[in-house]
C-alpha positions in Angstrom: -26.1 -11.9 -11.5 -22.8 -10.7 -10.4 -19.9 -9.9 -13.0 -16.3 -9.3 -11.8 -13.8 -7.7 -14.2 -10.2 -7.5 -13.5 -9.1 -4.0 -14.7 -5.7 -3.8 -13.1 -3.5 -5.7 -10.7 -4.3 -9.2 -11.9 -1.3 -9.5 -14.4 1.2 -7.4 -12.2 1.8 -6.0 -8.6 0.3 -2.7 -8.6 -2.3 -0.6 -10.5 -5.1 -2.3 -8.4 -8.6 -1.7 -10.0 -11.7 -4.2 -10.1 -15.2 -3.6 -11.4 -18.1 -5.3 -9.8 -21.5 -5.4 -11.6 -24.8 -6.4 -9.9 -27.2 -6.6 -12.7 -27.1 -2.9 -13.9 -25.4 -1.4 -10.9 -21.7 -1.0 -11.2 -19.1 -0.3 -8.6 -15.2 0.2 -8.9 -12.8 -1.0 -6.0 -9.5 0.7 -5.7 -7.6 2.6 -8.5 -3.9 2.5 -8.2 -0.6 3.1 -10.0 1.9 0.6 -11.5 5.0 2.1 -9.7 8.1 0.5 -11.6 7.6 2.6 -14.7 7.1 5.7 -12.7 10.6 5.1 -10.9 12.1 5.4 -14.5 10.2 8.4 -15.3 11.3 10.1 -12.1 14.8 10.2 -13.5 13.8 12.8 -16.1 12.7 16.4 -15.5 9.6 16.2 -17.7 6.1 16.8 -16.6 3.6 13.9 -16.7 -0.2 13.6 -16.9 -2.9 10.9 -17.7 -1.8 10.6 -21.3 2.1 10.1 -20.5 1.2 7.6 -17.5 -1.2 5.6 -19.8 1.7 5.4 -22.4 4.4 4.0 -19.9 1.7 1.4 -18.6 1.4 3.1 -15.0 -2.4 3.5 -15.0 -5.1 0.8 -14.9 -6.5 0.3 -18.5 -9.9 1.6 -17.6 -10.3 2.9 -21.2 -11.6 -0.4 -22.2 -14.8 0.4 -20.2 -15.7 3.0 -22.6 -19.2 4.7 -21.7 -19.5 2.3 -18.7 -17.3 4.7 -16.7 -20.2 7.4 -16.6 -22.5 4.5 -15.2 -20.3 3.6 -12.3 -22.4 4.2 -9.0 -19.3 4.7 -6.6 -15.6 4.2 -6.4 -14.4 2.5 -3.2 -10.8 2.7 -2.0 -9.2 0.4 0.7 -6.3 2.3 1.7 -3.7 5.2 1.1 -1.0 3.2 -0.7 -0.2 4.6 -4.3 -0.9 1.2 -6.0 -4.6 1.5 -4.6 -5.3 5.1 -4.6 -2.7 7.0 -6.8 -4.5 6.6 -10.2 -7.4 8.8 -9.1 -6.0 12.2 -9.6 -5.5 11.2 -13.2 -8.7 9.3 -14.1 -11.3 10.3 -11.6 -12.6 12.9 -14.0 -13.9 10.2 -16.2 -16.3 9.0 -13.5 -19.4 10.8 -12.4 -19.6 9.2 -9.0 -18.5 9.7 -5.4 -15.3 8.4 -4.1 -15.6 6.7 -0.7 -12.6 6.0 1.4 -11.5 6.4 5.0 -10.6 9.9 6.3 -7.0 9.2 6.1 -7.1 7.9 2.7 -9.1 11.0 1.5 -6.5 13.2 3.2 -3.8 11.6 1.2 -5.9 11.7 -1.9 -6.3 15.5 -1.6 -2.5 16.0 -1.1 -1.8 13.6 -4.2 -4.1 16.1 -6.1 -2.5 19.1 -4.9 0.9 17.8 -6.0 -0.5 17.3 -9.5 -2.3 20.7 -9.6 -5.4 18.7 -10.0 -9.0 19.3 -8.4 -11.4 16.5 -8.2 -15.1 17.1 -9.1 -16.1 13.8 -7.7 -17.8 14.0 -4.1 -15.5 12.6 -1.5 -17.2 10.8 1.1 -15.2 9.7 4.4 -16.3 6.7 5.8 -14.2 5.7 9.0 -13.1 2.2 9.7 -15.9 0.1 11.2 -18.7 2.2 9.9 -21.2 1.5 7.3 -23.4 3.5 4.7 -26.0 3.0 2.3 -25.5 4.0 -1.4 -27.7 3.4 -4.3 -29.9 0.8 -2.1 -26.6 -1.2 -1.3 -25.2 -1.3 2.3 -21.4 -0.9 2.4 -19.2 -1.9 5.5 -15.8 -0.6 5.9 -14.3 -3.4 8.3 -11.0 -2.4 10.2 -8.0 -4.6 9.3 -4.3 -4.1 9.9 -1.7 -3.3 7.2 1.3 -1.0 6.9 -0.6 2.1 6.7 -3.4 3.5 8.7 -7.1 3.2 8.3 -7.0 0.3 5.9 -10.4 -1.6 5.4 -11.9 -4.6 4.0 -14.9 -3.6 2.0 -18.1 -5.6 2.3 -20.8 -4.8 -0.3 -24.1 -6.2 0.6 -26.1 -7.5 -2.5 -29.3 -9.6 -2.8 -27.1 -12.6 -3.6 -24.7 -12.4 -0.8 -21.8 -10.1 0.2 -19.0 -9.2 -2.1 -15.9 -9.0 0.1 -12.9 -7.1 -1.2 -9.7 -7.7 0.8 -6.7 -6.0 -0.7 -4.2 -5.4 1.2 -4.0 -6.8 4.8 -2.2 -8.6 7.6 -3.8 -10.1 10.7 -2.1 -8.4 13.4 -3.6 -8.5 17.0 -0.8 -6.4 18.4 -0.7 -3.4 16.3 1.9 -0.7 17.2 -0.6 2.0 15.9 -4.2 1.7 15.4 -6.8 -1.0 16.1 -6.6 -4.8 15.7 -8.9 -6.5 13.0 -12.5 -6.3 13.5 -12.8 -10.0 13.8 -16.6 -9.7 15.1 -17.6 -7.8 12.0 -15.9 -10.3 9.9 -17.8 -13.1 11.6 -20.9 -11.2 11.1 -20.5 -11.1 7.4 -19.4 -14.7 7.2 -22.9 -15.5 9.0 -24.7 -13.5 6.4 -22.9 -15.3 3.5 -19.9 -14.2 1.5 -20.8 -14.6 -2.2 -17.4 -13.8 -3.6 -14.1 -12.9 -1.9 -11.6 -10.8 -3.9 -8.5 -11.3 -1.9 -4.7 -10.3 -2.3 -2.3 -12.9 -3.2 1.0 -11.2 -2.8 2.5 -13.7 -0.3 0.3 -16.6 -0.9 3.3 -18.9 -1.6 5.2 -18.2 1.5 4.3 -20.5 4.0 4.2 -18.5 7.1 2.2 -16.2 9.3 3.1 -12.7 8.9 4.6 -11.3 12.1 3.0 -8.5 14.1 4.5 -4.9 13.7 5.7 -5.2 17.2 8.3 -7.4 15.9 9.5 -4.9 13.5 10.0 -2.4 16.6 11.8 -5.1 18.6 14.1 -5.6 15.4 14.7 -1.7 15.2 15.5 -1.7 19.0 17.9 -4.5 18.7 19.8 -2.7 16.0 19.5 0.8 17.3 19.9 0.0 21.0 22.5 -2.9 21.2 24.9 -2.0 18.3 27.6 0.5 19.2 26.7 3.7 17.5 28.3 6.1 19.9 29.7 9.1 17.9 28.2 7.7 14.7 25.8 9.3 12.3 22.4 7.4 12.0 20.0 7.3 9.0 17.0 5.3 8.9 15.0 4.8 5.6 11.5 3.1 5.5 8.0 3.5 3.7 6.8 7.0 4.1 3.2 5.7 4.7 4.3 3.4 7.6 3.3 5.5 10.4 3.5 2.7 12.8 7.2 2.0 12.0 7.9 5.8 12.1 6.3 5.9 15.6 8.6 3.3 16.8 11.7 4.9 15.1 10.8 8.2 17.1 10.5 6.4 20.4 13.5 4.4 20.1 15.5 7.6 18.8 14.5 9.3 22.1 15.8 6.5 24.1 19.2 7.0 22.4 18.7 10.8 23.4 19.0 11.9 19.8 17.3 14.7 18.0 15.0 13.5 15.2 14.8 14.8 11.7 12.4 13.5 9.0 13.4 14.7 5.5 11.5 14.1 2.2 8.3 15.1 0.4 6.4 11.9 0.8 7.3 11.7 4.6 5.7 15.2 4.9 2.5 14.1 3.1 1.7 11.0 5.1 2.9 12.5 8.6 1.2 15.8 8.3 -2.0 14.1 6.9 -2.1 11.8 9.9 -1.2 14.7 12.4 -4.2 16.8 10.8 -6.5 14.0 11.6 -5.1 13.5 15.1 -4.1 9.9 14.3 -0.5 10.5 15.4 1.1 12.7 18.0 4.9 12.2 17.5 5.2 15.2 15.1 6.0 17.4 18.1 9.1 15.3 18.7 10.7 15.7 15.3 11.7 18.3 12.6 10.1 17.8 9.4 11.6 19.2 6.2 10.5 19.0 2.6 11.6 21.8 0.1 15.3 21.6 -1.2 16.7 24.8 0.4 15.1 23.9 3.7 16.5 20.3 3.5 20.0 21.8 2.7 20.0 23.8 5.7 18.6 21.3 8.0 21.2 18.7 6.9 24.1 21.1 7.2 22.9 21.4 10.9 23.1 17.5 11.3 26.6 17.2 9.5 28.1 19.5 12.1 27.0 17.2 15.1 26.0 13.7 13.3 26.3 12.0 16.8 23.3 13.9 18.2 20.9 13.1 15.4 18.7 10.4 14.0 17.7 11.3 10.3 14.8 9.4 8.7 14.6 9.9 4.9 12.9 8.8 1.7 14.7 6.4 -0.6 14.7 2.9 0.7 14.1 1.5 -2.8 17.0 3.5 -4.2 14.5 5.7 -6.1 16.4 8.4 -8.3 16.2 12.0 -6.6 15.2 10.7 -3.2 17.0 12.1 -0.4 18.9 9.0 0.3 19.9 8.7 -3.4 21.1 12.5 -3.2 23.1 11.8 -0.1 24.8 8.9 -1.9 25.6 11.0 -4.8 27.0 13.9 -2.5 24.3 16.2 -3.7 23.3 17.3 -0.1 25.5 18.4 2.9 25.0 15.4 4.9 27.9 13.0 4.3 27.9 9.4 5.5 31.2 8.0 6.2 33.1 5.2 7.9 31.1 3.6 10.9 28.1 5.8 10.2 25.0 3.6 10.3 22.3 3.3 7.6 19.2 1.2 8.3 16.9 0.0 5.8 13.6 -0.7 7.7 12.0 -2.0 4.5 12.2 -4.7 1.9 13.1 -4.4 -1.8 9.8 -4.3 -3.8 11.0 -7.1 -6.3 11.1 -5.4 -9.7 14.3 -5.1 -11.8 14.5 -1.5 -11.6 14.2 -1.3 -7.9 16.8 -4.0 -7.4 19.2 -2.3 -9.7 18.6 1.2 -8.1 19.2 -0.2 -4.5 22.3 -2.3 -5.6 23.9 0.9 -6.9 22.8 3.0 -3.7 24.3 0.4 -1.3 27.5 0.1 -3.4 28.2 3.9 -3.1 27.7 3.7 0.8 29.7 0.4 1.1 32.6 2.1 -0.6 32.7 4.8 2.2 32.8 2.2 4.9 29.1 2.8 6.1 27.7 0.1 8.1 24.4 -1.0 6.4 21.5 -2.9 8.1 19.0 -4.4 5.7 15.5 -5.9 6.1 14.8 -4.7 9.5 11.3 -5.0 8.7 8.1 -7.2 8.7 5.6 -7.2 6.0 2.2 -5.6 5.9 0.8 -8.6 3.9 -0.9 -11.7 4.7 1.3 -14.8 4.3 -0.3 -18.2 3.1 -1.3 -19.3 6.8 -3.1 -16.0 7.3 -4.9 -16.3 4.1 -5.9 -19.8 5.1 -7.3 -18.6 8.4 -9.0 -15.7 6.6 -10.7 -17.9 4.0 -11.7 -20.4 6.7 -13.3 -17.5 8.7 -15.3 -16.0 5.9 -16.2 -19.3 4.1 -16.9 -17.6 0.8 -18.8 -19.3 -2.0 -16.2 -18.2 -4.6 -12.7 -16.7 -4.6 -10.9 -14.6 -7.0 -7.2 -14.0 -6.2 -6.0 -10.5 -6.9 -2.8 -8.2 -6.5 -0.3 -10.2 -8.4 1.1 -11.7 -11.6 -0.1 -15.3 -12.6 2.5 -17.2 -10.4 1.2 -15.2 -7.3 -2.5 -15.8 -8.1 -2.0 -19.3 -8.8 -0.3 -19.6 -5.4 -3.6 -18.6 -3.8 -5.7 -20.7 -6.0 -3.5 -23.9 -5.0 -4.3 -22.9 -1.2 -8.0 -22.5 -2.0 -7.9 -26.0 -3.7 -6.4 -27.3 -0.6 -9.5 -25.9 1.3 -12.0 -27.6 -0.9 -12.6 -25.3 -3.7 -12.3 -26.2 -7.4 -10.5 -24.2 -10.1 -13.0 -22.9 -12.7 -16.0 -23.7 -10.4 -15.6 -21.7 -7.3 -12.1 -20.2 -7.5 -11.4 -18.2 -10.7 -7.9 -17.0 -12.1 -8.4 -13.7 -14.0 -5.8 -11.6 -15.9 -6.3 -7.9 -16.6 -9.3 -7.2 -18.7 -10.9 -10.7 -18.2 -13.9 -11.2 -16.2 -16.2 -13.8 -14.6 -19.9 -14.2 -14.2 -20.9 -15.3 -10.6 -24.4 -16.8 -10.8 -26.9 -17.6 -7.9 -26.4 -21.2 -8.8 -23.1 -23.2 -8.7 -22.7 -23.2 -12.5 -20.6 -20.1 -13.9 -19.1 -19.0 -17.0 -15.6 -18.0 -17.1 -13.5 -15.9 -19.5 -10.4 -18.1 -19.7 -7.1 -16.6 -18.7 -4.4 -16.5 -21.4 -1.1 -18.1 -20.5 1.2 -15.9 -18.2 
């Protein structure tokens, strides 16, 4: 009998963590941070560790597992985003089991631990996309899927009762700018074997669209950078530091403009250097990459003297306090953006009140100086409703558990499942954090009923 427990990411967007139990064998999928309270914490200079992060609700509440944590057989991680891997430097010591992730995700995890002066005692097992392994008698498939960072996978756990498929996060992009397209053959293969349960993201299940390919974002960037008059102007682009395909496009377009390219910010250094070390990208030779404060000051002084010769990529697209862009806006760095300089947000605001307030203030400061601002030069890394429809129809899971969202988002995916013939409470289940469902080998199930959202 299979039991699925929602630990985190079922009552909010972030801190994704799910427990799957097959009889006495127990596995964890993802262990992420909840980022909004961290943004507020970053405004202070105090140090923070596990205790502080639990107090502010940034960590999944895995303490409810108690001694079960010592019985977990393995922790599987889908990809390198903080809301899926970022909790491990703080909580992994509670688990006496290996952590299994793609090589790039493990490289980022090591850098996160280094930042926190933490060393994991867990064995780290790198498993490339489209590879398999056997652990504790169970076969695990890491199935390549597209997303907004490299080496993202759908995880298939083969059990005697069928496959548990964990898909959190992904999009269906057959023309990726970087990396391979989804492994359709493997997805069809596990569908043929029988998917017992699909645990699937619901972030944009309400948006009746197919998410465009990343090549569309590249075209949008080209449209802004190559067809808008920027002669003699400074250009600053800000985007997700982990979005290496987007960064690759920015570098290629900047070279067409015959501009020197500078990347500035700690998180950019983290993701770019990890990918370079693994030989997943080769554009680092075309850029300057600066991290530490004194180094950043010297580099930006150089840009300020000849802004028209440079394209700067920096952190701060959400308006995060103390990010490079925030410090530029507050005149804390040598680079001064002024009238007719260009500021391009190749990103979308993550919809939380703190992010929205920070971005509003950031843009206000630049607008007062006459800076030309281009927003939403971006396409999402998450599946829209029609992608999710196709994904469910392809896998034909026996049961569905919506994940990665508040109740409104989870309900949107449940509504889609009902359109496809599933029944709420019978073979599609809405969980909130700390709730669970038993998935039996027959159609009857017992569900811990969710509280009102």
